[in-house]
N, C-alpha and C positions, 0 to 999 in steps of 0.2 A: 479487412476480410469478415463476411456477414459469419455472424455469432454460431445462426445453425451451421451455416456451410463448416464453418470452422471446427465447431465440436461433432459433426459428422468424420471429416476429416479425420480429426487425430481419432475418434471409436473404430473405425475403418482400417485407418493404420495401423494402430495399435492390435485388433483383432489378427489382420490379415498376418501380422508378425508373431505373433501370438501360439495362434492355431497348428501351425506346421510343428513346432516343440510340443506339442503333448501327441503328436501324431506319432513323434521321433520316437518320444517315451513308450506310446502302447507298443511298438516296433521292438526296440529293443527288452520287449517282457516280451515278444509273441517268439522271436527271433535270435532268446537271448546267448543260446547255444553256439548258434553259427557265429556269429556277431563275436562272442568270445576270442576267435581267432585272428581278432583284428586289432588286440591289445598288444601292445607290441611287450616282448619276451621278456624283459629288465624289469615289469611289472609284475607280482605276483598276485595270486585269487584274477584269473581276467575274467572270467564267471560273475564273482560278485560286483564286482566293476560297472561291468555293462547294466547289471542290474540298478548298481545304484546311480547310475548315471542317465537310466532311462526312467527314475523316480526324482531324480533332480529336472529334468527337462520336463515331469509331466508338471510338478511342483513347481516350475519359470511358468509356465503358460497359466495354469492357474492364476498365479500371482499377478503377471501380466493384463489377463481378463479382467480381475477385480478390484485390478491396480490399491494393491497391497505390497506396499514398501516396495516399486519397481524400481526406483534407481539403486538400492541394493542389489536387487535379483538381478537387474541388466548387469550388473558391473561384474557381480557372479559367475551369469548365462558366458560375456565375452572372455571372460577367464576361460572355464572350462570351452570354449569352440576353441580359443588360442590352443590349448593344450591339444583339442584333436586335431587344430590343421597343422602343429608342428611336430606330434609326436604318432601320429597314425597314417596322416596324409601327404607329409611332405617326405617322407622317405619312400613311398610310391610315387611320388613325383618326379623324384632327382633320375628315377629308373624308369622315367617314362611312361612310365601307365596312365592313360587317359583318363579313366575311372579316376585317379586317384590325384590327376590336375585338376579334373574339375569339381570333388571333393574338396581338395584343400581352399579352391576359389571362391566353393560355397562357403565353407565355415567360416573363411576370412572376409565375407560380405556380410554374415551373419554375425560377426562379433563388431564388423563398424556400425549394422542395424542397431545390436544392442548396447554399445556403449551411445551414438546418437541418442537413442530411448534412455537412458540412465540421465546422458546431459538433460534432456526435454523435462523430468522428475526433479530430480538436484534442485533443493530448495535455494542455495547461493549460484545458478549454474551462467545467471547472466543474460540467458536468454528470453526474448521476449517471447511467451507463447502463452496462448488461455489455459493453460492443465494446471499452472500455479496460480491462474491471479483469483482473489477471492472477489465472489459478486457478489 
């Protein structure tokens, strides 16, 4: 693959993946009181978790865009998304809520993307990619 095309592809893909997390983080701060009702009842301090999650999502966005500790951040992001999928969206999906089903699938696919990006940025991933190759 052409080096320039490869560079652009990786950069655009990274930005397309990261920027929505920044937007999701901002939404957590703007609509925190409404989102607190989505936190499962068995987790205390629902409002705090909404704002903490917003900060984590914005931090993940900045880290991925700036390429700072991307592998670690993406592994943590995948864990966060899987927690959302199984504690927030799965119960609603099991009760046949169409919004919960689509959110479950969205979070599962985003978690998969985060794991894939983490593998690309891992030093010993074994994946042949231009990100980790010295120039």
